[in-house]
C-alpha positions in Angstrom: -54.8 130.9 -8.7 -55.2 127.5 -10.4 -58.3 125.5 -10.0 -56.6 122.5 -8.5 -54.8 124.3 -5.6 -55.8 124.8 -2.0 -56.4 128.4 -1.2 -53.5 130.0 0.6 -51.3 126.9 0.7 -50.3 126.1 -2.9 -50.7 122.3 -2.3 -51.8 120.7 -5.5 -54.9 118.6 -5.3 -53.9 116.6 -8.3 -51.0 115.1 -6.4 -53.5 113.4 -4.1 -54.1 110.5 -6.4 -53.7 107.4 -4.2 -56.7 105.9 -2.3 -56.0 105.0 1.3 -58.2 103.6 4.1 -57.7 104.6 7.7 -58.7 101.9 10.2 -59.5 102.3 13.9 -58.7 99.7 16.6 -61.5 98.4 18.6 -62.4 95.6 21.0 -64.8 92.7 20.4 -66.1 90.0 22.7 -66.4 86.4 21.5 -69.0 83.9 22.7 -66.8 82.9 25.6 -66.6 86.5 26.8 -62.9 86.9 25.8 -61.9 90.3 24.6 -59.8 90.7 21.4 -58.6 93.5 19.2 -60.3 94.2 15.9 -59.8 96.7 13.1 -62.7 98.5 11.4 -62.6 101.0 8.5 -62.8 104.5 9.9 -62.3 106.7 6.8 -61.3 106.4 3.2 -59.8 109.3 1.2 -57.3 110.3 -1.5 -53.7 111.0 -0.4 -50.3 112.0 -1.7 -47.9 109.2 -0.9 -44.2 109.7 -0.7 -42.4 106.3 -0.4 -38.9 105.5 0.5 -37.1 102.3 1.4 -34.4 101.4 3.8 -32.4 98.2 4.0 -31.8 96.8 7.4 -29.0 94.4 8.0 -28.8 92.4 11.1 -27.7 88.9 11.9 -26.7 88.2 8.2 -30.2 88.7 7.0 -31.2 91.8 4.9 -34.7 93.0 5.1 -36.4 95.9 3.5 -38.2 98.4 5.7 -40.6 100.5 3.7 -41.8 103.8 5.0 -44.5 106.0 3.5 -45.6 109.6 4.2 -49.2 110.2 3.4 -50.6 113.7 3.0 -54.4 114.1 3.2 -56.8 116.9 3.4 -58.0 117.9 6.8 -61.5 116.8 7.7 -63.6 116.4 10.8 -63.3 112.6 10.6 -59.5 112.8 11.0 -59.2 115.6 13.6 -58.6 113.2 16.4 -56.3 110.8 14.6 -53.2 109.6 16.5 -50.4 107.2 16.1 -52.0 104.7 18.6 -55.3 103.1 17.7 -55.1 103.8 14.0 -53.4 102.3 10.9 -53.5 102.8 7.1 -54.3 100.4 4.3 -52.5 101.2 1.1 -52.2 99.0 -2.0 -53.3 95.9 0.0 -50.6 96.4 2.7 -50.9 97.5 6.3 -48.9 100.5 7.6 -48.6 101.5 11.2 -48.8 105.2 11.9 -45.6 106.4 13.6 -46.3 110.1 13.7 -49.1 112.5 12.9 -48.3 116.1 11.8 -51.2 118.5 11.8 -49.2 120.9 9.6 -49.2 123.8 12.1 -52.8 123.3 13.1 -54.1 125.3 10.1 -56.9 122.7 9.4 -55.9 122.2 5.8 -53.7 119.1 5.7 -52.5 116.2 7.8 -49.3 114.3 7.2 -49.1 110.7 8.4 -45.6 109.1 8.7 -46.1 105.4 8.5 -44.1 102.2 8.4 -45.1 98.9 6.8 -46.3 96.4 9.3 -44.2 93.2 9.4 -45.8 90.1 8.2 -47.1 88.0 11.1 -46.2 84.3 11.2 
C-alpha cells in the first residue's frame, strides 16, 4: 500500500490539495434587539475539488452556473454537516451546499455537492 492512500479505500490523499473553509450559519442581535443571520468559520481543511460549469440561457441572457464537488476526510467536526446552515468558501467565492454524501457512512470521506452563490445586488 502506498503511503499516501487511505487504508481500505484507495483514495489518494495527494489529490486533496485545495484549502476550503466551511462556515456555519448563526444568529446575532444588534443593539436594537433585531435578529440577523451571520456566518462564522466552522472548520478549515484540505479537499479534492471537481469543478464543472453549465451555461444557463433564459430571457436572452446567458449566465454561467458553476458547480463544485468537494471531497474531504471524515472528522468529528463535520459529522453533523448538512445542506442547510452550512456553506463553503473556496478561492474567495461562496458556495451553497446542495447535498451531503457520507460515502456509505464508513466514516472515511464526505462529499459535498455545491453551487456557487449568486452575487447579491
